[in-house]
N, C-alpha and C positions, 0 to 999 in steps of 0.2 A: 149371766145368771139373773133370772127374774126375782125381784124381792118377794118375800112370803106375804107381805101385805102392801098396801098402796102408800104407806107413809114414808116420808124422808126425814132426815135430820136437817134442820136449818141452823147453820152456824152464823147467826147474825142477831144483833140486838135491835135492828131497825124495824120499827112498827110499819113503815111503808112496805118493806119486803113481805111482811106477814100478810098485809092487806092484798098485795098483788098476787101472792100465791093462792090465797083464798079465792080471788077473782077467777082463777083458771081451774079451781077445784082440786088443788094439791093439798093433801093432808100432811101435816108436819109436826114434829116435836122439836122444841127449841134445845139447842146444844150451845150453851153460852160460853164464849171464850172470855177470859179475864183481861181487863184493860189496866186496872190500877191495883197492883199488889206489891208487897215488899220485894218480891222476886222480879218485878217488872211484868209487862204484858205477855200473854201467851204468844202473840204475834205482834211484832212491832210494825207500826204504820209510818215510821220515819223513812223518807226517801234516801237512797244512797246518793253519794256525790256523783254528779253527771248522769244520773239515771233518768231516762226519758219518761214522760207521763205514761206512755203506753206500756213500757216495761215495768214501771212502778205498779200500776194498777193490776196488771196480770200477775206479777209476783206476789202481791199481798193477798189477792184472792186465792191463788194456789196454795200459799202457805197456810192460810186459814183452813182451807179444805183438808189439807194434809194433816194439820194438827188435830182437827176435829175427827178425822178418820182414825188416826192413831188413838185418840181418846176413847172412841167406841170400842176398840179392841182392848185397851188397858182396863177399862171399866167393865168389860165383858157384857156390854150392852147388846141388845138385839141388833143384828146386822141389817142395816138399811143404807140406801144412798145418802151421802152427805152433800149438801149444797152450801157454798159460801160465795160471797160477792164483795166487791169493793168498788166504790165510786169516787172519782176525782174530777175536779174542774181544772181546766188549763187554759191559759191565754198567753200568747207570746212565748210558749214553751215552758212557762212557769206553772208549777203545781200549786193549786190553791186548796189547802186542806180545810179542816174545821177551825173557825176562828176561836181563839182562846179568850178574847176580850171584845168589848164593844168597839174599841179603836181598831182592832184587826178586822172586824166585820165591816166597819165603815170603809176602811181602806180597800177591802176586796170589792165592795159594790161600786166604789168610785172607779176602780180599775175596769170593771165590767160595763159601766154605764156607756150607752151609745155605741157599743161594739159587739162583735160576734166572738163567742168563746166556744170551747168544746167541753162536753160532758162525756167522760169515759166510764162505763161500767163494765167490769170484768166479772164473769160468772164461772165458777169452777165446780165440777161434780166429781166426787170420788166414790167408787163402789167396786169391791172385789178387784178385778183386773182393769177397771175403767178409771182413768184420770184425765179428764178433758176440761178444756177452758176455752171461753170465747169472750172477746172484748168488743162491745158495741160502742160506737162513737156517734154522738149527735152534735149538731151545730145549733147554738142558741144565740139569738140576737136580742139584746136589751135595748129598750128605748133610752133616750137621754134622761137620766134621773136627776131630780133636783136635790140639793143638799138636805132640804127639809124632808123629802120622802125617804131618803136613805137613813137619816137620823131616826125618823119615826119607825121605820121597819126594824132598825137595829135596837130599838127600845123594847121590842117584843122578844119572846123566847125563841122565835123561829130560826134565826141564823146559826145558833150555836152548836147544833149537833149535825150540821150538814156541810158537806164539802162545798167550797165556794161561798159559803155564808148565806145561802138561800135555798128555799124549797119551792119548786114549781107548782106543787099541789096546794100551796098555801097562799098567803097574801102576795108573795112575789110573782104570782101569775100575772099581776097587773104590770109587771116590768117587761114582760116578754112580747116583743114585736113579731118574732118568727122563729119557728124551730124546723130543723130538717134532720130527721132521724126517728128515734123511738121515744115517745112520751113516757112510757113506763121505764125505759132505760134511764131517762133523766131523773125519774123518781128514785131509781136505785136498783131496778131489776127488769131488764129487757125481756118481756114475756115470750116473744116468738123464739128467741135464741135459748132461753131457759127451758122452754118446753121441748125443744130439739134435744138438748143435753139430757133431760130427764127421761125422755123416751129411750135414749140409748142405754140408760141405766135400768130400763125395764118398767118404768112407771107408765101405766096406760093413761093417755090423755086423748082428748078429742082431736 
C-alpha cells in the first residue's frame, strides 16, 4: 500500500538522522520514544547477556520501530511508514554504548586508539504489512591518539550522546585514518540501505 503522502514517522531523537533524511529529500514527522520515565524507557537499549553486537543492534532497531508503529495506531495518528534505527560501536566483540561519564568516554577512546573497530547501524521500517530491517557494518581505523587529544576531546560535549564516545561528523573526524563502508552509516543512518527500505514502503525517492 502506497502512503497517502510522502511523509514518514521518524522514531529517533538523533539530529544526525534528521539531517541525513533531509539530505535525500525525505519528509518526516518526529515520533519520540521516551528514555527516562518513572516506568522506564519505552524500548530498553541494554544488551542481553551473550548477545552479539549484530543481534543487539538489529533487535533494538526493530523494537523501536514496532513500538512506534503500535503508538501510531493507539493514538489514531495518520498512517505512515515508521523508520527507526540504532547504532553501536564494537571492538573485540564488545559493545560500546554511549558513555555516561568523562572517565567512560576516555576509556572508550583509549580502547579505539590505533585500531580498527566496527560501526553497526541497523535500520527498521514498519508499515501496514511491511516489517523490514537491514544492518550496515563499516570498519573504522583510528590513528594512535595521544592522552592529551583524548582528554581534550572528552572535555567537549561531543562524546556523550554517541555510541563509542565519538562522532565522525565532528571533531573526531581528525582521529580517523581510514573507513571502509558507509560514511552516513557511521553517522547513524546508511542512506543507500535506508532508501531501499523506504521505497519498499512506497516512499518515492530518486
